[in-house]
N, C-alpha and C positions, 0 to 999 in steps of 0.2 A: 504494500500500500504506500502511495506517495505521502510524503510529509506535507504539511501546509506550505512550507517554503518551496518545496518542489513544484507544487501546483502553480504558485505565483511566478516563480522563475521560468517555468516552462511556458506559461502564458506570455510573459514579457519577451522571451526569446522568440516565440512563434510570431508575435507581432512585429518584432524587429526584422524578421526575415520574410514577412508577408506570407507566413504559413498558417492560413486561416483554418484549415482542417484541424491542425493540432490545437490551435487556440480554442476552437469550439469543443474539442474533446476534453479539455481540462475544466470547462465550465459546467456547472450543475444546470439542469433543465430550468430551475427557478431563478437563475442568475438575473440580477438587476444592475443596470449601468446608468449612472446619473452624470449628466454633463450639463452644468448650469441648471436651467429649469426644465430640461428635456430628460425624460426617463425612458429607457428601452428595456424590454423584458425578453429573456430567452437568448440562447446562443446564436440563433440564426439572425436575428435583428442586430444584435451587438456586433457580430462578425461583419455583417454587411456595412455597418457604420465605419468600422476600422478599415475595411477594404476600400470604401468610397473615399475616405480621407487620404489614404496612401496613394490611390490611383490619381486623385486630384493633384497631390503634391508632385508626383512623378510627371504629370503633364505640365505643371507650371514651372518647375525648376530644372536646371540643367543636370544637377546631381542631387540625390537624396540618400541619406544614410540614417540609420537609427541605432541607438544604444540605450542601455538601461543599467540601473543598480537597484537591488532590492534591499531594503532596510527593515529590520524587525521593529515592532512596537511593543508596548506593554502587554498587549493581547497576543498570545502565541498563535492565534489564527488570523491575525490581521497584519498586513505589511504595507509599508510606504514604498512605492516604486517611483524612482526618479528617471524620467526618460529624457534623452537628448535627441532632438531631431536636427540633423546636420543638413542644411539647405544651401545649395550653391546656385547662383544665377549671375550671369554677366561677370564672372570671375570673382565675385564676392561670396563669402561663405558666412552663414549665420548658424550659431549653435543655439537652438531654441529649447528651453527647458520646460518640461511639463511634469506634473506629478499626479499620481493616483493612489488612493487608499484601496487596497484589495483584501477582501475577507474570504476565508475558506471554511467550508463545512467539512471536517475530516471525513474522508471516504467518499464524499460526494463531489467535491471540486469547488471551484470559485463560485461564490454566491452573491458577492456584492463588489462593484467597482464604482468608485466615486472620483471624478476629476476634481482636482484642487487647483485653483488659480495660483500661479507663482507670481508674486508681486513684480511688476515691471516688465514681465515677459510679453504681455499683450501689446503694450506700447512699442517694445523693441521690434516685434514682428511687424507691426503696422508701419514703422519707419523704414524697415528693410523692404517691405512690399512697395511702399511709395517710391523709394529710390529706383525701383526697377519696373515701374509702371504696372504693378500687379495690384488689383483691388479686391477686397472682400465682396464688394457689391458688383463687380464686373464692369465698372464705368471707365476704367483706364485701359484702353486697348483691348486686346483679345484674351487677356489673362484675368482670371477671377478666382478668389479663394472664399469658401463659405465662412 
């Protein structure tokens, strides 16, 4: 049986490598993913969200890379995952930091994923996008980011 850490690290590794089948396999059927005010239920919808974000990034940027570090918390079944999205466009590279709190039900898999805003990261990404004519709203040229 996988340890709670193994579930979380396997999920993060799968997401870093766009291996959505493995990502779904370590999620419990009742998994919940919270991003701001949006909540997704179940591996299928959650994996589709991750896939869509990665595909969008690969269309918008010249190079995209992902990395992560898993940190324990006081709860042995909950971990803090720090993600680095390495985005390159026009010869400039940005390391965008993101964080998630991921909880596991031992023997069942990942049951809860919560995105946590990292202070200053949203603004840093907006500035990077603006320098390269990429807009979240799609108004600056042919590149847009949700």
